[in-house]
BATI-576021 format. One line per 3 residues: their letters; for each residue x, y, z of C-alpha. Coordinates in steps of 0.001 Angstrom, whole numbers. Example, Ala and Ser with C-alpha at 12.3 -4.5 7.8 and 13.67 -1.06 7.14 Angstrom:
as = 12300,-4500,7800 | 13670,-1060,7140
This chain:
xxx = -21352,768,30160 | -20942,987,26404 | -19682,4326,25121
xxx = -22420,5420,22698 | -22933,9075,21790 | -24557,8818,18360
xxx = -26848,6090,17021 | -27902,5872,13395 | -31322,4417,12602
xxx = -31756,4060,8809 | -35440,3610,8056 | -37634,2844,5087
xxx = -40711,2999,7357 | -41258,-757,6912 | -42271,-3340,9529
xxx = -38681,-4507,9882 | -37478,-963,10490 | -40187,-387,13095
xxx = -39067,-3459,15033 | -35487,-2152,15071 | -36737,1247,16201
xxx = -37518,69,19710 | -33961,-1163,20264 | -32608,2129,18903
xxx = -34821,4161,21244 | -33920,2043,24267 | -30175,2301,23633
xxx = -30389,6045,22920 | -32277,6682,26160 | -29977,4485,28256
xxx = -26822,6173,26960 | -28237,9677,26492 | -27180,9418,22868
xxx = -28373,11293,19802 | -30647,9168,17640 | -30266,9953,13940
xxx = -33269,8984,11808 | -32126,8755,8186 | -34290,7920,5188
xxx = -32611,7381,1819 | -34626,8717,-1108 | -34094,7865,-4765
xxx = -32855,11060,-6501 | -35544,10617,-9152 | -38401,10039,-6711
xxx = -41156,12586,-6113 | -40043,14761,-3166 | -43704,15217,-2200
xxx = -44355,11483,-1927 | -46450,11164,1275 | -44654,7927,2249
xxx = -41450,9905,2785 | -42366,11458,6126 | -40794,11031,9533
xxx = -43205,10217,12357 | -43928,12822,15003 | -43039,12252,18644
xxx = -46697,11462,19301 | -46703,8850,16526 | -43473,7338,17847
xxx = -45018,7079,21299 | -48075,5296,19920 | -45870,2948,17881
xxx = -43691,1975,20829 | -46775,1276,22934 | -47985,-1102,20225
xxx = -44614,-2864,20019 | -43868,-3160,23721 | -44964,-6187,25681
xxx = -45880,-5896,29349 | -42694,-7848,30160 | -40517,-5285,28394
xxx = -42208,-2142,29690 | -39982,-1786,32772 | -36939,-1591,30472
xxx = -38304,1156,28249 | -41413,3244,28706 | -42725,5387,25825
xxx = -42808,8396,28159 | -39003,8408,28048 | -39084,9444,24389
xxx = -39014,13068,25474 | -35477,12590,26803 | -34118,11271,23470
xxx = -32547,13834,21145 | -33805,13031,17640 | -32042,14137,14450
xxx = -34021,13535,11229 | -32429,13632,7787 | -33381,12803,4208
xxx = -30499,11633,1995 | -30729,11335,-1797 | -28667,8551,-3314
xxx = -29012,5711,-5805 | -27327,3279,-3400 | -28915,2992,41
xxx = -25931,1187,1584 | -23433,3726,220 | -25520,6595,1584
xxx = -25720,4976,5020 | -21973,4345,5161 | -21222,7880,4031
xxx = -23502,9299,6730 | -21728,7187,9356 | -18330,8580,8345
xxx = -19491,12203,8139 | -21270,12180,11487 | -18945,9947,13530
xxx = -21717,7447,14326 | -20972,4949,17128 | -23693,2366,16436
xxx = -26077,1527,13596 | -29444,-38,14462 | -31406,-1262,11460
xxx = -33929,-3813,10246 | -33236,-6617,7815 | -35712,-8364,5561
xxx = -33977,-11719,5948 | -34115,-12736,2283 | -32880,-16194,1334
xxx = -32182,-18296,-1707 | -32219,-17000,-5272 | -33981,-13768,-4429
xxx = -31208,-12861,-1989 | -28530,-13878,-4483 | -30008,-11649,-7180
xxx = -30962,-8659,-5052 | -28212,-8675,-2448 | -28822,-7028,910
xxx = -28372,-3452,2068 | -27999,-4716,5628 | -25252,-7197,4754
xxx = -23318,-4518,2868 | -23554,-2204,5877 | -22523,-5012,8254
xxx = -19542,-5766,6022 | -18211,-2246,5561 | -19421,-60,8465
xxx = -16574,1139,10738 | -18740,695,13847 | -20913,-2041,15398
xxx = -24252,-2823,13736 | -27382,-4001,15580 | -29747,-5760,13145
xxx = -33338,-6786,13830 | -35014,-9178,11447 | -38560,-8744,10149
xxx = -41023,-11436,11163 | -44269,-12907,9909 | -47487,-12314,11780
xxx = -48076,-9691,14479 | -45107,-7508,15379 | -43805,-8388,18832
xxx = -40630,-7499,20670 | -39134,-10143,22943 | -37233,-9128,26058
xxx = -33508,-9876,25872 | -32768,-12449,28562 | -30204,-14735,26845
xxx = -27257,-13429,24801 | -25281,-15827,22608 | -21593,-15165,21892
xxx = -19949,-17466,19316 | -16194,-17623,20015 | -13248,-18867,17956
xxx = -10438,-17845,20359 | -9394,-14913,18154 | -8950,-11339,19334
xxx = -12154,-10581,17415 | -14068,-13010,19644 | -12593,-11315,22711
xxx = -13985,-8014,21438 | -17422,-9554,20915 | -17360,-10975,24432
xxx = -16409,-7596,25905 | -19403,-5983,24175 | -21681,-8869,25203
xxx = -20684,-8367,28849 | -21874,-4741,28722 | -25073,-5690,26917
xxx = -25743,-8418,29494 | -25465,-5767,32204 | -27766,-3407,30285
xxx = -30484,-6004,29645 | -29955,-8058,32847 | -29295,-11071,30623
xxx = -27280,-14274,30934 | -24539,-15262,28497 | -24414,-18334,26266
xxx = -20904,-19064,24959 | -20714,-21292,21881 | -17694,-22728,20079
xxx = -18308,-24646,16861 | -15700,-27134,15658 | -15653,-26985,11878
xxx = -17090,-30147,10396 | -14476,-32211,8550 | -15193,-34423,5523
xxx = -13090,-37575,5734 | -11750,-39519,2702 | -13921,-42380,1453
xxx = -11198,-44943,2252 | -11185,-43986,5921 | -12954,-46926,7577
xxx = -12520,-46398,11307 | -16219,-45712,11697 | -15478,-42492,13574
xxx = -17036,-39393,12037 | -16855,-36846,14840 | -13887,-34845,16069
xxx = -15112,-35637,19589 | -14494,-39329,18834 | -11072,-38768,17247
xxx = -9943,-36402,20014 | -12025,-36973,23155 | -9817,-34617,25154
xxx = -10670,-31678,22891 | -13930,-30934,24707 | -12140,-30635,28039
xxx = -9395,-28453,26576 | -11821,-26182,24686 | -13988,-25726,27783
xxx = -10878,-24833,29783 | -9808,-22238,27209 | -13292,-20699,27034
xxx = -13496,-20504,30823 | -10134,-18739,30895 | -11419,-16275,28298
xxx = -14537,-15678,30392 | -12464,-15094,33513 | -10272,-12559,31708
xxx = -13013,-10625,29886 | -16232,-11124,31838 | -15312,-12192,35354
xxx = -17766,-14060,37564 | -20382,-11319,37817 | -22462,-12496,34865
xxx = -23853,-16050,34593 | -22564,-17879,31517 | -23102,-21342,30060
xxx = -20517,-22948,27733 | -21610,-25019,24737 | -19540,-27000,22200
xxx = -20919,-28066,18824 | -19557,-29651,15655 | -20666,-28687,12168
xxx = -20866,-25664,9881 | -20521,-22566,12119 | -23260,-20362,10648
xxx = -25843,-23144,10577 | -24951,-24367,14060 | -25271,-20842,15450
xxx = -28683,-20411,13837 | -29825,-23835,15077 | -28592,-23022,18580
xxx = -30817,-19940,18714 | -33912,-22021,18048 | -32932,-24777,20449
xxx = -31880,-22616,23404 | -34212,-19621,23341 | -31522,-17071,22471
xxx = -32766,-13465,22306 | -29644,-11727,20920 | -26432,-12816,19178
xxx = -23237,-10821,19680 | -20739,-11855,17019 | -17497,-10517,15586
xxx = -16786,-10065,11907 | -13209,-10130,10639 | -13939,-7466,8062
xxx = -12808,-9384,4981 | -13342,-7567,1693 | -12688,-8027,-1999
xxx = -11646,-11391,-3411 | -10857,-12745,73 | -14435,-12134,1170
xxx = -15836,-13518,-2096 | -13920,-16776,-1697 | -14371,-17330,2021
xxx = -17812,-15884,2559 | -18754,-14647,5997 | -20209,-16609,8901
xxx = -21411,-13331,10384 | -23332,-12282,7263 | -25002,-15694,7066
xxx = -26020,-15415,10712 | -27403,-11900,10160 | -29413,-13227,7212
xxx = -30762,-16410,8816 | -30999,-15908,12591 | -34493,-15443,13992
xxx = -33270,-13126,16757 | -31477,-9743,16587 | -27723,-9737,15898
xxx = -25177,-7277,17333 | -22121,-7301,15058 | -18769,-6154,16438
xxx = -16315,-5103,13754 | -12858,-6553,13276 | -11747,-3024,12398
xxx = -12852,492,13311 | -14633,1523,16482 | -15011,-253,19823
xxx = -17818,782,22177 | -16133,-677,25263 | -13904,1866,27025
xxx = -10340,685,27435 | -10453,-1867,24619 | -9107,-1625,21100
xxx = -9840,-2980,17658 | -7156,-4792,15643 | -6294,-2936,12468
xxx = -5864,-4667,9128 | -2059,-4504,9423 | -2155,-6180,12858
xxx = -4604,-8959,11900 | -2785,-12093,10774 | -5708,-14542,11166
């Protein structure tokens, strides 16, 4: 089981936050963890603004009943709310992301569960994303749940996708996915994406795919992934292996739609500064675009799997 003692749930009382709330409550109840509700208030805002109010236990119970489907009810019943220790806090800060990260450090938070608005295009470029900043810099895993159009529904988690690149970071993601698969009684989907290569114009062989250039690569990659599964997961949890070619973030997002994925567990290497600006982040793109929730395991900081470790910056040479 994952080692989770404190869960942070930053909320702005929006639809997206309410969808993430159910996952936070379920994980808190399963692990007997404290659930910290935190709302960040603008220092210049009216402290008596009626929108800045935490829901009561009765209101939370009513909300979870609205969100839960009959298929999910056996996993979490609203009556279990009484067993969850809730900590509610208002924080005043001009930067929501900075306030969240500061709270995490001060309170030794193990997991952040939060909603994301899933902005794209120019609006995202101009406004940025609180969620992406938290995913990038938080020293612990982050569970993000994207807002959706139409009625709010919560799908049961039956299929968990783990993108792997054979790094130690991917091993960490797989270790967390194994525990989540046990928690949700889910099967694993293992995906490796071969980076798409643009060939010179004078290359006239007619071959455009790495699978055509190197037909043996599929066999070798499958063998390596199976070895990784044997070492980290064992044979207790069903897992399917998939190989794709293309741009990793887009292929991961496409896979979710094509294979009915309910949760992505993905590692981030924790790049910052100019390195992050130049290379971008597959993980952040997946968090922004994926239709299902994303559980991000950090390439630095805290691991929730007992007996495992996280590579520090000085040890990471990838």
